[in-house]
C-alpha positions, 0 to 999 in steps of 0.5 A: 534078861538080867543078871549074870546070864544077861550075856546070853541074850544077843539083843537082836532088837538093837539092830532094827532101823526103827526110825525107818519103820522097820518092825520085827516080824519073827525071831527064830531060835534054834530047834531043841534038837540041835542041843541034844548032842551037846546036852548029852556031852555036857551031862556025861562030862559032868557025870564023869567029872563027879566020878573022877573023885573016886580015883586017888592016883595020877589017873584022877588028874587025867579024868578030871582034865578030860571031863572038864574039857568036855563040859566046857566045850559042850557048855560053849556049844550050848551057849552058842546055839542059844545065842544064834538068832534068825530075825525076819523084819518087814525090810530084811532078814538077818542072823546074829550069832557068836559068843565072844565075837558076835557075827551079824549078816543081813539081806534085804528082802529085795535081794532074796531070789530063791528060798530052799527048804531042806527037811531031813527025815528026822526034821520032818519027824521032830518039826525042824528044817534048814533054809538056804537063801539064794541071792544075786550076790556070789558070796553072802554072809546069810546063806544057810540057816539051820535048825529052824523050828516050824520051818513051813510056817516060817517060810510062809511068813517070809513069803508073806512079808516079801509080798506085803513089801510089794516085792513078790509076784502072783495073786493075793489071797485073803481069808475071812471077811473084809469090812467095807465100812458100810 
């Protein structure tokens, strides 16, 4: 991304350990449903901001300041949600988020003990869910990942990557035909 909105790209590729053979398997942005409430606040704030100009008294300034505060806050939340990325690589999972202060948390695949998938009723209808990662560490920076679209597919991908890394247990299943070279 280039231009004035380039700061919206969190640049998650730069945190890959390419020299160690790390490859990105998936980059997850927040589901669109997470942006509905801030988007509504942004739109209503703009509508009220435009309507503030019909007032000619001190009330104009009150409506102007309040609507500007709503628009700025909602815009900030929307930008924060856009910059929130969850990345699965062949060696670790990590999350990058934040507008001014960028926060990064990662967990090697070897540390993932349990993955819990929370699919609320609305999430089942709209196609999102939340991950809860459990590890041996008591306090970890990568515990909950919310608003993950196609969460079942993403869970299977993480399980597959763990298995391919030789960290999983259980039988291997293959689909399709294999070419034995004859």
